[in-house]
N, C-alpha and C positions, 0 to 999 in steps of 0.2 A: 504493500500500500504506500502510495506517495506521501511524503511529508505534508501535513496540512499547512497552507499558507498562513502567514502571520500578518499583523498590522504593519510590520516593517516592510514586508513584501508589497503590500498594497501601496504604501507611501512611495516606495521606490518605483513601482510600476506607473503610478499616476504623476510622479514628479512633484510631490507635495510633502509637507511635514507630517509626522505622526499625529500631531495635534490637530491638523486639518482633517485627517481621516477620522479622528475621534469626533470632531464637531459635525462632520457630515452624517455620521451614524447616530449621533445622539441629539444634535440640534441642527437639522438640515437647513432651517430657515436662516441660520446665522452665517451661511456660506454662500458666496456668489453662485448663481445658477450654473455658469460654465464650469467652475471648479467642482461643484457638487456632481455635475453630470460626468466629469472625467473620473472622479473618485469612484462613483457608483459603477461605471463601466469597468474599472479595474477590479472592483469587488466581484462583479459577475464573471469577468474573464478568468480570474484566479480561483473562483469558488470559495472566497473567504467567508467564514462564519465567525462573528465575534465570540470570544470566550466569556461567558457570564461569570464563571468562577474566577478567572484571572482578573477581570474588571473589578469584581468585588474585593479581591485581595488588595489590588492596587489602590482603590479609592474608598474602601469600606462602604461601597454602594453596590447594589445589584442592578440598577438601571431599570427596575420594575416597580410599578405601583399596584396595589391590590384593591379590588372592589368585591365586597362580600354582600350577597343577596340572601333573602329568605329561601328556605327549601321549596322545591317545586310544588309540593302539595299545599302550599299557602299562597299561591300566586293568583287568586281570584281578585285581581287588582286592575285598574284601568290603564289603557294605552293612551299616552298623551302626546301632543304635538309641541314643537319648539316655539319659543317666543324670544324676541330680542331683549336685551337690557339685563343689567345685573346689579343695579343700585336700589336700595330701599326707597319706597315711595309712600307718600301719605295716602290715606283712604280717599281723600278728596281728589287726588290726582289719578286714580285708577280709571283708565279709559273705558267708556261704554261704546261698544262697537256694534253698529247695525250689520249683522253678518248674514242677513237673509238672502243677499244676492251673490254670495260667494259661489264660484263655480265648483261643482262637485268633481271629485276624482276618486278612483277606486280606494276603498279603505285599506289601511294596513292591517296585517294580521298579528302584529306584535303586542306585547303586554306593556304595562306602565314602565317596567324596568328597561325595555329596549331603548327608549329615548335617553334615559340616564346613562346607559352603557355607551350609546353612540357618542354622546357628549363627552364622556370621560375618555373614550378612546381617542377622539380627535385632539383633545387638549393634552393628553399624555404624549401623543406623537409630537405635538408642537414643542413640547419641552424636552424631547429626547428620551422619553420613557416608553417602555412596553407596559401593557395592562394585563394583569392576571385576574381572572374572574372566578369566584367560587360561590357555591350555594350550599347551605346545609341547615339542619335543625335537629332538635332532639339530642340524644346521647352523642352523636358524632360531631355536633356543632363545635364544642369547645376544642376538641382535638384538631378539627379542621382550621379553626381560628389560629391556634398556636402554630400549625404547620404553615399556613399562608403568611403569618406574621414573620416567620423566620426566612421567608423567601423574597420579601419586598422591602422597599425603602419607606413606604407609607401606606396607610390603609384607610379606605372609605367604607363605611357600613351604613345600611339603611336602619333608621330608628327602630328599636325594639327587637332587632334580630340577634343582638348580642347583649348579655347581661351587663349591668353597670360594673360589676367587679371584674369581669373579663376585659371590658374596655379599659379600665384603670390599669390592669396588669399589662396589656399590650402597649398602652400609651407610654409606659415607662421605657419601652424598647424602641418604638418607632412613632412617628406622627400619626395621629388618628383623627379623622373628621367624621362626624355623624350627620347624616342627611335626614331632613324632614322630621326634626324633633323640636317641639315647642317648649320642652322642659330640660334645657341643657345642663349638663354637668360641667362645672367650671374648669375641669382639668383637660378637656379636649375641645377642639374646634367644631363649629356647627354651621351647616348651610341649610337653609330652608326657604320657603316661599311665604308670601303674605296671606296666609289662610284667613286670619281674622279680618283684615282689610278688604279682601275680596268678597267674603260673605256679607260683610257690612254694606258694601257698595251695592251688591246685587239685591239684598233685602230691601234696602232703602228705595232702590229703583222700582221694585215690585209694588211696594205699599204706597208709594207716592204717585206713580205713573198710571196705576190701575185702581179701579174701585173695588178694593179688597176688604171685605168685611169679616172673613174667616180664613184661617191659615193653619196648615199642618206642616210641622217640621219633622222630617224623617232623619234621625241622627245616625251617626256611625257608632261603632262599639265604644263602650265607656272608657276602655283603657287606651284609646287611640289619641296620641297628641294632636293629630290633625282635627279630630272631632272636637277636642276641647277648644281649640282656637276658632273653628268654624261656628260652633255653638255660641261662643262669646261674640263673634261677629254678627250673628243673627240677632242677638239681643240688642246690640248696639244699633243695628240697622232699623229695628222696630222702634227704638227710642228716637232715632234721627227722623224717622218718618211719622212720628206721633201716632203710631198705630193704636187704635182704640177698640179694635174688633176682638173676636174670640180666636184663641189659638190652642193647639194641642201639640204635644211632643210624643212621637212614636219612636221607640228604639229600633235602630236598624243595625246592619252588619257590614255595610259597604258592598253587599252582594246584590245581584240582579234578582235572584229568587226571592229574597226578602222584600224587595220592592214590589214584586208581584203579589206577595202575601198582603202587603199594606194596601195595594190597589184593590184587591178583592175585598178586603175588610171594609174599606171606605164605600165601595159600591153596594155590598151586601147589607150594610147597616144604614144605607142612605145618608151617609155623613160626608159626602164629597164636599170639600171646602172650596173657597174661591181660588186658593193657591196652595200647591204642594211644593215646598222647598226642601230639596234633598241634599244630604251632606256630601254626596258624590254622584257621579254620572251613572254608574252601574245601577244604583238604587232608582234613580229617576227613570232610566230606561225600562226597568221592571214595572214601574207604575204606569208608564206610557203603554207597555204591552197590554196591560189589563184594560186600561181606559179605551184603547182601540178596539179590543175584542168585545167589550161590553157596551160600546156605543156612546161613551162619554166624550163630548166634544172638547178637544184641546186646540186652541185656547178659548173657544167660545164659552164653555161652561166652567173650565178650571185651567189655571196657569200651572205649568210644571217647570221646575228648574233643577239643575244639577251643579256639580263642581268637579273640575279636573280638566275638561277639554279633550276627552278621548275621541278617537276617530269615529266610533259608532254613533256618537251624538250628532255628527254631520249628516248621517244617513237615516236617522230615525224619522218616523212620520207621526207628527210633525217634527222638524229638526229641533234639537234640544238647546234651549238657552242655558248657558253655563258660565263658569269662571275657568279660564284657561291658565294652567300652570306652565311655566317654562322648564319642562323636565330635562331637555337636552342641556340647557344652560345650568341646571342643577348639577349634572355630572361634570360639566366643564368647571364650574365654580369649586367643586370639591377638589378637583385635581390642582387648580390654581392655589387653593388654600394649603394643600399638602406641600406643594413646591415652595411656597413662601415659608412654611415652617421648616423645611429642610435647609433653606438658605439662612434662616435666623431662628434658632430654637428658643431665643429669649422673648419672642413676640408674646404679648398677652393673648389669652384665648380669643379667637376670632368668632364673630357672630355675623354671618352674611345672610341677608334677607332679600330674596328676589321678588320682583314685581309680578303682578298678574294682570289679566285683561278680562273684562266682562263681554261676552259674546251674546248679543241679543238676537235670538232666532225665533222661529214661528211658534214654539211652545209657550213663549212669553214675550211677544214682540214689542218693540218700542211703540209708544203712542204717537199719533200724528202731531 
């Protein structure tokens, strides 16, 4: 077997320094296009593969970041689309977008985490890192977390997928950022979206722009950080809109089947309100399923709204009014936060809040 080519061979073949080869492989945007092309051509011609172990020994870095997701049997969660921007914004600044005329395109088949993963991959590449993705729960979760933590320079985890004591343990070894958690632990960095502000703006829009005298809120599970913030936003929005009608809270699970159960209950008991505000899109789509099959006119008889901005909401009948989260940007912000922590471990804990958008569609359209 021929001797494997080294970084020295690539540098000599391309007529550049070893440092330039390293930059091309780790931070390609930092190298002039013509130089980058020449180095990559040499890499291909020689069949060079960087040695992760050698790189780790030389720089005490692996060149890899980690993303830990829930186990596959807990993935009944929404697929969401990207949105631009990464700065915190006030509730009053959240845009209300008339989305009724948006051209349709085939829906994607991915889950909520697909967008987070795509954003994290893109940002990791921009900073010269590879991305390692793992999923697990139950007895295997702790062992998997320990294993991935030993293979990466920093780790992003979805809220509630890893116990707090395990996060504290891992964060003593590598930077850790928690995604979508409204109750942050001060020892690690956090990246989330403006759940409370989004629900507040949406609720205020519903109760002030429409003649709403009765309202049902279908919540998420009680232990969800997202639910806590969204419920708080609902209450603030009702207060903003000086809502004086009747309201009920029905406990949900963030699942479409639970939305169907709620819809059936409302129809069977003849208690369909003027508006059903759901804590997420999957629940709202379940409610719409039942209303469509039972002949309940939406939005003529009742308004229905969700939260997340999943693709399916663009193709429901009627199309779903919702709050869109910037999930791809969530993944990108998580990677940027880890990179900043790697550059300066003395930074105080970071709290990044990403903005949302209100998409007004046919299930609760804007008033003339």
